[in-house]
C-alpha positions in Angstrom: 17.9 26.4 -35.3 21.2 25.8 -33.6 24.2 24.7 -35.7 25.0 21.0 -35.4 28.1 20.2 -33.3 30.0 17.0 -33.5 32.7 17.7 -30.9 30.5 18.1 -27.8 27.1 17.3 -26.3 24.2 17.3 -28.7 21.8 20.2 -28.4 18.2 20.0 -29.3 16.3 23.2 -30.0 12.6 23.3 -28.9 10.1 24.5 -31.4 8.2 27.5 -30.2 4.4 27.9 -30.4 4.8 29.8 -33.6 7.5 27.7 -35.2 6.5 25.2 -37.8 8.3 22.1 -38.9 9.9 23.6 -42.0 13.3 24.7 -40.8 12.1 26.9 -37.9 10.5 29.6 -40.0 7.9 31.5 -38.0 4.3 30.9 -39.0 1.0 30.8 -37.2 -0.3 27.4 -36.6 -3.3 26.6 -38.7 -6.6 26.2 -36.7 -6.6 22.4 -37.2 -3.1 22.0 -35.7 -4.0 24.3 -32.7 -7.3 22.3 -32.1 -5.4 19.0 -32.2 -2.7 20.4 -29.8 -5.3 21.6 -27.4 -7.2 18.3 -27.5 -4.0 16.4 -26.9 -3.2 18.5 -23.9 -6.7 18.0 -22.5 -6.6 14.3 -23.0 -3.2 14.2 -21.2 -4.5 16.2 -18.3 -7.6 14.0 -17.9 -5.4 10.8 -18.1 -3.1 12.2 -15.4 -6.0 13.1 -13.1 -7.5 9.6 -13.6 -4.2 8.0 -12.8 -4.0 10.0 -9.5 -7.6 9.1 -8.6 -7.4 5.4 -9.3 -5.6 4.5 -6.0 -8.2 6.6 -4.1 -11.0 4.6 -5.8 -9.3 1.3 -4.9 -9.0 2.3 -1.3 -12.7 3.3 -1.2 -13.6 -0.1 -2.6 -11.4 -1.7 0.1 -13.1 0.4 2.8 -16.6 -0.5 1.5 -15.8 -4.2 1.3 -14.1 -4.1 4.7 -17.3 -2.5 6.1 -19.4 -5.3 4.6 -17.1 -7.9 6.1 -17.3 -6.3 9.6 -21.1 -6.0 9.2 -21.3 -9.8 8.4 -19.0 -10.5 11.3 -21.2 -8.5 13.6 -24.3 -10.4 12.4 -22.4 -13.6 13.2 -22.4 -14.6 9.6 -18.8 -15.8 9.8 -18.8 -17.7 6.5 -19.8 -14.5 4.5 -17.3 -12.5 6.5 -14.5 -14.9 5.7 -15.4 -14.8 2.0 -15.1 -11.0 2.1 -12.0 -10.9 4.4 -9.8 -13.5 2.6 -9.4 -11.5 -0.7 -8.8 -8.3 1.2 -6.3 -9.9 3.5 -4.4 -11.4 0.5 -4.2 -7.9 -0.9 -2.6 -6.6 2.3 -5.5 -4.9 4.1 -4.4 -5.0 7.7 -7.8 -4.9 9.5 -9.0 -7.8 7.3 -5.9 -9.7 8.1 -6.5 -9.1 11.8 -10.2 -10.2 11.6 -9.1 -13.3 9.6 -6.5 -14.2 12.2 -9.2 -14.0 14.9 -11.5 -16.2 12.8 -8.8 -18.8 12.4 -7.9 -18.6 16.0 -11.5 -19.2 17.2 -12.7 -21.3 14.3 -15.5 -19.0 13.3 -16.4 -19.3 9.6 -13.2 -21.2 8.9 -11.6 -24.3 10.4 -9.7 -23.5 13.6 -6.0 -23.3 12.8 -3.6 -21.5 15.1 -0.8 -21.6 12.5 -3.0 -19.8 10.0 -4.1 -17.4 12.7 -0.5 -16.6 13.6 0.3 -16.0 9.9 -2.5 -13.5 9.4 -1.9 -11.8 12.8 1.8 -11.4 11.8 1.0 -9.8 8.5 -1.3 -7.3 10.1 1.1 -6.8 13.1 4.0 -6.0 10.8 1.8 -3.2 9.3 1.3 -1.7 12.8 -2.1 -3.2 13.7 -2.0 -3.1 17.5 -4.8 -5.6 18.0 -3.0 -8.1 15.7 0.3 -7.4 17.6 -1.5 -8.1 20.9 -3.1 -11.3 19.6 0.2 -12.5 18.1 2.0 -11.8 21.4 -0.6 -14.0 23.2 -0.1 -16.8 20.7 3.7 -16.7 21.3 3.1 -16.6 25.0 0.9 -19.8 24.9 2.8 -21.5 22.1 -0.4 -21.8 19.9 0.5 -22.1 16.2 4.0 -20.8 16.9 6.9 -22.0 19.1 6.4 -20.8 22.7 8.8 -17.8 23.0 8.4 -15.3 25.8 10.9 -12.9 24.2 8.9 -12.8 21.0 5.7 -12.6 23.0 7.0 -9.6 25.0 8.1 -7.9 21.8 4.6 -8.1 20.2 2.8 -7.3 23.5 5.0 -4.2 24.1 4.6 -3.0 20.5 0.8 -3.4 20.8 0.8 -1.3 24.1 3.0 1.4 22.5 0.6 1.7 19.5 -2.6 1.7 21.7 -4.3 4.9 22.8 -3.5 6.2 26.3 -7.1 5.3 27.4 -6.6 1.7 26.2 -3.2 1.5 27.9 -4.7 2.5 31.2 -7.5 -0.1 30.8 -5.0 -2.9 30.1 -2.7 -2.0 33.0 -5.1 -1.9 35.8 -8.1 -0.2 37.3 -9.4 2.9 35.5 -7.7 6.2 36.5 -10.2 8.8 37.8 
């Protein structure tokens, strides 16, 4: 053990694997203490692994739910799709927010509400969803659910174009390039 000091920083000595708690005298840990120590380390490692895998499991659940919502939307079961998309959108899942914006814009499965559509499009657009950026830009251009603002419209339309794939950009700008 290190001598105690009162005039400087406090030092703490670590007990070694063979030290016991009786003044630092060397002794071999009894089997029971070693087994408890090994079990504690294992439990800690399992808990650490579980903590790292939890976000992955949550994202897989989001993906599965999103897939179910897209499937319901594809079957034109818009009410079921909205029931799936709303909780996901509230949790910040950008594709669900984009779908929900479209559903509010067109009145599919929910009452038509341009203001609500603009809100969901904006949430998804701020996360980089290019389809939501495009749709929000069109709402600003038309003045649906938001004040008509060509500067804001241009901003969102340019952002959507910049985020789109080169193939989609060519399709949007004119005839296909051979």
